Residue, then its C-alpha position, 0 to 999 in steps of 0.5 A: x400653563x406647562x402643567x395644563x399642557x402636560x395633563x391634556x397632552x399635545x397632538x402627535x404630529x407624525x400620527x396626524x400626518x399618518x392619518x392624512x396619508x391614509x386617505x389616498x389608500x381608501x381612494x385606491x379601491x375602497x370607494x370603487x364599485x364592486x368588480x371595478x378592479x376585476x374589470x381593470x385586470x380583465x382589460x390588461x388581459x385583453x378581455x374587457x375590450x371585447x364587445x359581447x353585445x347581442x348586436x355584435x354576435x348577430x353581426x358575426x353570425x351574419x358574416x359567417x353566413x355570408x362567407x359560407x353562402x359565397x363559398x357554397x355558391x362558388x363551389x356549386x356553380x363551378x361543379x355544375x359548369x364542370x359537369x355540363x361542359x368538361x365531364x367526359x371531355x379532354x382536360x383543359x390546360x391552364x398553365x401548360x402541364x402545371x395546372x389543368x381542369x380535369x373533371x373526375x368523380x371522387x368518392x373519398x374525402x378531400x384530395x381523393x383520400x379514403x374512397x372506401x369510407x364515403x358514408x363516414x366522410x358524409x357523417x363527418x361533414x354533417x358533424x362539422x356543420x353541427x359543431x359550427x352551428x353550436x360555436x356560432x352561439x358564442x361567436x364575437x370574433x370577426x376572424x373566427x366568423x370568416x374561418x368558420x364561414x369558409x369551413x361551413x361553405x366547403x362542408x355544405x358544398x361537398x355534402x351536397x354532392x354526397x347526398x344528391x349525386x350518384x351512386x346514391x344518397x350519402x354515397x354520392x361522388x364529389x366532383x373534382x376538377x382542379x388538377x395541379x401537376x404532381x398533386x391530387x385533383x380537388x374542388x373549390x369546397x376543398x380549398x375553402x375547407x383548407x383555407x378555413x382550417x389554416x386560419x383556425x390554426x393561426x388564430x389558435x396559435x395567437x390565442x384568440x378564441x371564438x368569443x373574442x378572448x385573447x390568451x397571452x402567454 
């Protein structure tokens, strides 16, 4: 019997345990579908949680459009009211000398900057609108939709003045009427552009892209 065992040999118990321990290693990744590990990594980076379905993009574009329309209509309505009731009249004091309503025509950029370059600022405003339209094709972030909507509404508001107001097409003067003390006179379109720009800076600082991707440092 001893001779038979020496000829056949006995199973190596540590080896058998090693085979049994190798099974979990195969379950860790070998049996997983292709790309599953990559998806897990993406989830840790904050990318897999982003819903990039066509329905989500449509909702973000609708939000962008609604914010832009609201900002545009508020700006347009306020300018029409100012031109009809306040232009060529004495300024109206809101908070004493700290804040007044004073209608002026501004041929420059926001806050009266660069009055000699009206056409250039008109072209810049039109370019901003085109860039926003291109960005909307990969828009999945709600905060970016709001920020771009504010920019679009403000740009359209001032561009409308550039095109349709005197002295002529692409050279029209923008109607400004909000006059804080010791500051330039501006309008609601300028405010919308500034608020949208500040929001974009904050989102960029936090590493959030228009497509919803979050970059972690």
